[in-house]
N, C-alpha and C positions, 0 to 999 in steps of 0.2 A: 504494500500500500504506500502511495506517495503522500507525504505529509509536508506542510509548510511550517516552519518554526519561526518564532519571533525573537530568537536569541539575539541579544544586542551585541553589536560589533562596532569598532570604530570605523565610520564611513565618512567620505567626503561630504561637507555640508552642501545643501541644495543651493544653487546659485540662480538668481532671477535677475533679468533685465527688465526694468519698469519704465514705460514711456507714457507720460501724461502731461499735457500742457498746463493743467491747473495745479499750481504749487501746493495748496492745502490738501487736495486729494492725494497727490503724490507723496507728501510728507506723512499723512495718516496711514496710507497703505504700506509705506516703507517701515513704519513703526510696528504695524501688525506683524509683518513678515519677520522683522528682526527679533521680535519677542518669541517667535516660533523657531528661532535658530536658523533662519534663512538669510544668506548673504544677498544683499540687494545693491544693484548699480542702477541709478535712476537718471532719466533724461527728460527734458522738457520738449525736445524736438526729435522727430523720427530720424531725420537725416544725420543728426549727431550720433544717435545710437547705431545707425546702419554703418557708420564709418569704423566701428570697433568690432563688429560681428565677423567671426571667421568660421569657415567650415570646420566641422568636428568639435565645435565649442561645447563644453559641458555647461549647458545653459537652458533655461526656460524663459521665454519672452512673454511678458504681459503688457499689452498695449491698448490704449483707448482708441476708438475709431475716429471720433470727431476731433481733428487737430489741424492747425494751420500748416501751410506749406506742403506737407505730405500727410494724408490721412492714414488711418490704421490699415485699410485694405491695400493701399499701394505699398505701405511699409511691409505688410505680410508677404506680398508678392515679391518684393525685393529680397526679403529674408530667404524665401524659397529658392531664389536664383543663386544665392550663396550656398545654401545647404537645404535641399528639398525635405529633409527629415527634421529640421529644427522646429520644435514645438512652439507655436505662437498662439497665445490665448488672447482673444479680443474682448474688451469690455464695451458693452453697447447699451444704449438707451432702448426703451421698450419699442419705440417706433422703428428701430433699425434691425429687429429680429430677423425679418425676411432677408435682408441684405447679409446678415451674419451667417445665416444658414447657407446661402449661396456661396459665401466665402469658404465655409467648411468643405463644400463640394470641390472647391478649387485647391484644397490642401491645408487650410487653417486647422490647427489641432482642435480648438474648442472656443466657445464664447460664453461670457457671463453677463447677465443683465444687471443694470444698475437699479437700485442701490446694491452695491456688492456686499454679500454676507461674508465676513472674514473666514468662518469655518469652511464655507463652500469654496472660497478662493484657495485656501490652504490645501483642501482635498484635491482640487483640480491640478494645482501645481505639483503636488506629490505624485499624482498619477503620471503627469507629463514627464517629470524627472525620472521616474522609474523606467518609463518607455525609452527616454533619451539614453539612459545608461545602457540599456539592452542594445539599442541601435549602435552605439559607439563600440561596445564589446564585439558585436557581430562584424562591424567594419574592420576592427583591429585584426580579428581572426582571418577575415577574407584577404586582407592585405598580406598577412603572413603566408596564406595558402597560394596567393597569386604571385608571390615573389619568384617563383620558379622551383622546379623539382631538384634543388641541390641535394647532394647526398647527406649533408648535415641536417637538413630539414626532414629527411626520410628516416635516417638512422640517428635518432636523437641521443645526445649525451657527449660529455667532454671527458669522461673517465679515460684512463690510459688504455683500457681494454677496447672501448668503442673507437677511439682514435686509430688504434692499430687495425681494428676490424674494417673500418672505412678505407684505410689505405690498401688492405688486401683486396677488398672488393674492386677498387679502381684498377689495381694491378691485374687482376684476373680478367676484368672487362676488356683490357687491351689485347690480350692473347688468350682467348677462352680455351681452357682445358677442362675436362670433366671434373666436377667438384662434388664433394660430399660435405654437407653442413651438419654438424653435430651439436645438439643442444637439448636441454630439458624442455618439457612441455611448457609452452607459454613464453619462450624466450625470443620468438620472432623469426623462426626459420623461414617461413614463406615470405615474410617481408624482405629478408636478406636475399632470398632467391630472386625476388622481383627486382631488387636493386641491382643485383649482378646482371640481370638481363637489361634493365633500363639504362644502365651506364656502360653498356658494352657496344661493340660494333654491330650487334644484332638487334639493337633497340627498336628498329622499324619493322621487325619481323614478329611472328606470333610467339606468345608465351603460353604454353600449354601445361596446366597443372594436373597431376594425377595423384589421387590419394590411394596408395596401394592397400591401405588397411580397410578401404570401403568397397573393394571389388571382390565379389565371390570368386573362389578359386577356379571354378569351371568356366568363368567368363574372362579370365585374364588374357588369354591369347587373342581372343576376338576383340576385346576392348583396346588392347595396345597395338596389335598387328593389323586389325581389320580383317574382313573376309569378303570372298566373292559370293555372288548369288548361287545358292544351292550347295554351299560348302558343308552345311549340316542342316538338320531339321529346323525349320523356322528362319533360315537365312533366305528371305524373299527378295533380297536385293544386295547390291554391292555396298560395303561400308568401309569408309576410311578410318583406320585406327588412330589412336592418340599420337603414336610415334610419327606416323606419316603426316599427320595434321600439323606437327611442329616443324615441318620441313622449312629450312632456312632460318629457323628461330631457335627457341629454347624449350626443352622438355624438362619439366620439374617433377621428379618422382618423390613424393612425400611419404614418410613412414616406410622407407624401402625395406626395413627389417621385416615387414609383414608380407613381403612378396614370397609366394610359394617356392620352395627349393627347386622343383622341377621346371619352373619358368625362369629361374635365375640363369641357368645355362644358356637358354635361348636369348635372354637379354645380353649376356656377355658376348655372344656371337655378333649381335647387332652393334654393340659398342666397338668391338674390335674391327669389324669389316665395314661398318656404316652401310649395311644393306639389310633389307628384310623382304620376306615373302608374305603376302596376305594368306590367311587360312583358305585353302581350296585353290590356291594359285601356284604355278611353277615359275612365275616371272619374278626376278629379283628387282627390287626398287632401290636405286641409289639414294642415300640419305646425306643431307648436310644439316646437322643440328648440333646444338650444345646441350649436354645432359648434366643436370644438377640434381643430386639426390639429397634427401634430408632424413635424419634418424635421431631418435632420442636415446638410443642404446650405443654402447661401445661395440662397433662392428668387429674389431679385433677379438674381443672376448666372445662375441657371438660366433665368429668363425672357429675359434678354438673349441667351442662347445658343439660345433656341427650344426648350428642354427642358421648360419649364413655361409654361402660359398666363399671359400678363401680366395679363389682366383678372381671373383667379382669384387671382393673387398680390395684386392691389390690394384684392380683396374681403376677404382675410384680413388685410391690412396695417393694419386699424383698430387692432388690439392685438397686439403681439408681445412674447413673453417670451424673453429670451436667457439660457440656462443656462450658468453658468461651468464650465470644466473643473476637475477636482479640484486640479490643480497651481496654479490661480489662487485657491484658497481653502485653502491648506495649514493654516491655523490650525484648520480644522474636522476635520482628519484624526483627531486623538486621540478626539474625541467620537464620530465615525462608527465608528471601529475598536472603541471600547468598546461601542457599541450592537450592532454586528454580532457581536462576540465573545460578549457575554452571550446574545444570541438563539441563536447556534449552540450554546452550552453547554447551554441549556435544551432545544434540539431533540435534541441528540445525547447528553444526559445525561453531560456532561463538566464538569470544573471549569474556571473561567476565572481565569488568572493575568494580572495587568496586565503589559503589556510593559515591559521595562527601558528606562532612559533612552537607551541607545545604539540600541535598536530604534526608539524614538520618533523619534530624530534621523534614522535611516535612512528611516523612512516619510515624514518631512517633507521630506527631500531627494530623494526619488524622483520620477520623472517622471509615473507613473501614466497610461500611454497608454490603459488601459481604464477610467479614471475611477472613479466610485463602485462600479460593478459589479466591477471588478478588486479594489478594496479589500475588498469583501464576501467575495470568493473567498479572498483572503489571510487574512482574519480567521477564516473557517471552517477553512482548512487549519491555521492556528495552533492553534485549539482542538482539532482532531483530532490534533495532534502530527505532521503530515506533513512530511517533509523529513529532512535529516540530523540536525537538532536542533530542539527546539521554540523556535525563535527567528525573529523576523520577518525579520531580515537574511538568514538562510539561505533562507527562502521567496522573498524578492525576488530573491536571487542565482540562483535556479533558473529564474526566468522571463525577466527582462530585466536588463540592467546598470543600475546606479544612475546617474541623470542628474543630476549635481550642479549643473547650471546650467539645468535645465529650467524652473524657475519664472521665470527672467529677473530675479531679485532679487539684490541685492548681499549681501555677507557680513553687513553690519550688520543689514539687515532680517531675514535668515534667523536670525541669532543671537537677535534680539529675539523672533521668533515662537517659537523653541525655548524660550527662557527663559519666555515667557508660558505655554506649554503645560506646562512642568515645574511651575510654581506651581499651575496649575489642577488638574493631575493629583494633586499632593500635597494640595491642599484637598479634593478629592473623596475621596481615600483616607482622610484624617483627619477627614472630616465637618465641615470648616470650623474645626477647632481651630487657631488661630493659633500657639499655643505648640508644638503638635506639628509644624506646618509649619516653623517657624523652626529646630527641632532637626533635622528630617529634611533640610532644605536647607542647614543650617549658615549661616543668615543672621541678622544682627541684626534685631530687631523693626522698628526704624525703616526699615531698608533694604527689608524685605518690604512694609511699608505704602506706601512710596514707589513701589515697583514695581507693586503692586496698583493704585495710583491711576493710574500711567502707562499700564498696560495695560487700565484700566477693568474690573478684576476685582472683583466684589461678593461679599463673604464670605457673605452670607445665602443666596446661590444654592446653597451647598454644605453648608448645615447639615442 
């Protein structure tokens, strides 16, 4: 069940731009709003206000309609030209209601009749502010997603393990050789396989994914090799198999450890000769493809036990990528949570509140048995407000107990990682402003500079 909570958090104050040519009304309205904790910037002329309005401004505009030089309707139209989603509330006399309704059809957020009831005005402003915050969050995420599919934005994280993994992906993309990706459940094996393809010379060709664990044993040959019409009972027409369908591109074999042993020898022949025959055909088909396999088990151990063909293992062993568990790269957790949280907020049309420092500490101290997949699930539940309260600690407490020693790190290492992430989080929040970060973290500037140098944090990355 999805629940909304009213747990208080420090949030940015509501900001209002007030335009009214009558000074007594403007002064009284400003006082009402100030008493309610709202920041007000007021103007007597619309043109003066228009000069300071910018796109993406965190702002709600409240304007009278009847004003000299430029009336409220013309002003609202000019605001929409700057930012079509900027919420403009028009204050109107009774006789202007029809005109105000027409303005709403043209994009004005709302209108309020005179005399203005303070509680009604506050309610409309609060609703407009909440919508504005959601619009700005969605824009922020869209800008991130539209900046281009760089590998850093696909494989998120600045831990040493992820930096090395991205480097390997780019190297393999230049000279594709058959690859096996080894990683526990939820570590992102298919994501890495897609990145290998998307950043390779085959990026314009097909990427065909096959889950070997989901294919019945008796259908393996037909599914992967294809068949001719009449090859067996029920084969009413020719069918192109998954391997042939990947011609020119990449074939991704997920859970390859689930592939039946009797089919592994046939796959080995295809990999060695780059040829196949459809079931029921005697004609060999030349293949040009890149094969990437993924497994959650150690194939060397499986081969030693007789559960996986040794010769097939050595065929894939030319290049092997080992994906780290999430608990082995805890410094990446805040960035991943932030990405998944913003993405969920956009998908479900919710606002995204950055987790508090104790929630961040709980995430970095947690064992994450489900790895990145579990973290994504927690981020989505957090955005939806699921659980007894909208807190990460509560969500984690509902699934598994906190594993305080799961990472195998000592107290000093864990404290340093937590400290590093607090600095990064603050830099991101304050868009790289050192002054704002020193005030928020209550650190002398020299101490902050020393810690940024120690943790290799570069300010320009957060501007």
